[in-house]
C-alpha positions as a printed NumPy array, in Angstrom:
array([[ 91.116,  86.633, 120.098],
       [ 87.463,  86.224, 119.661],
       [ 85.628,  88.391, 121.864],
       [ 83.362,  85.956, 123.164],
       [ 85.712,  84.583, 126.316],
       [ 86.232,  88.246, 127.085],
       [ 82.488,  89.16 , 127.55 ],
       [ 81.48 ,  86.086, 129.396],
       [ 82.923,  87.609, 132.379],
       [ 80.98 ,  90.98 , 132.213],
       [ 77.563,  91.912, 133.566],
       [ 74.851,  92.599, 130.746],
       [ 74.923,  96.257, 131.493],
       [ 78.571,  96.337, 130.737],
       [ 77.909,  94.267, 127.657],
       [ 75.299,  96.636, 126.603],
       [ 77.622,  99.784, 127.24 ],
       [ 80.651,  97.924, 125.459],
       [ 78.205,  97.566, 122.457],
       [ 76.9  , 101.024, 122.096],
       [ 80.596, 102.532, 122.644],
       [ 81.681, 100.111, 119.238],
       [ 78.891, 101.247, 117.439],
       [ 79.485, 104.723, 118.26 ],
       [ 83.127, 104.443, 117.205],
       [ 82.019, 102.423, 114.169],
       [ 80.051, 105.471, 113.034],
       [ 82.455, 107.816, 113.766],
       [ 84.898, 106.193, 111.052],
       [ 81.894, 105.789, 108.611],
       [ 81.801, 102.057, 108.793],
       [ 78.679, 100.848, 107.194],
       [ 76.258,  98.1  , 108.291],
       [ 75.904,  95.985, 105.118],
       [ 72.886,  94.485, 105.975],
       [ 71.   ,  97.781, 106.384],
       [ 70.128,  99.167, 102.986],
       [ 68.85 , 102.168, 104.507],
       [ 72.218, 103.153, 105.698],
       [ 74.046, 102.653, 102.381],
       [ 75.297, 105.83 , 100.617],
       [ 74.576, 106.757,  96.742]])
C-alpha cells in the first residue's frame, strides 16, 4: 500500500516527525542514500 493516502490525513508537523523517524531507523540499519555519494563507503 502506498504511503501517500496514509499521510494525507496527517498534519505537516506529524509528517516531519515521521520522516525524521524513518531516516533515523534507516541510518540504524546502515541503509545508504544512493543519490548521495558523500555517504558511500569505500
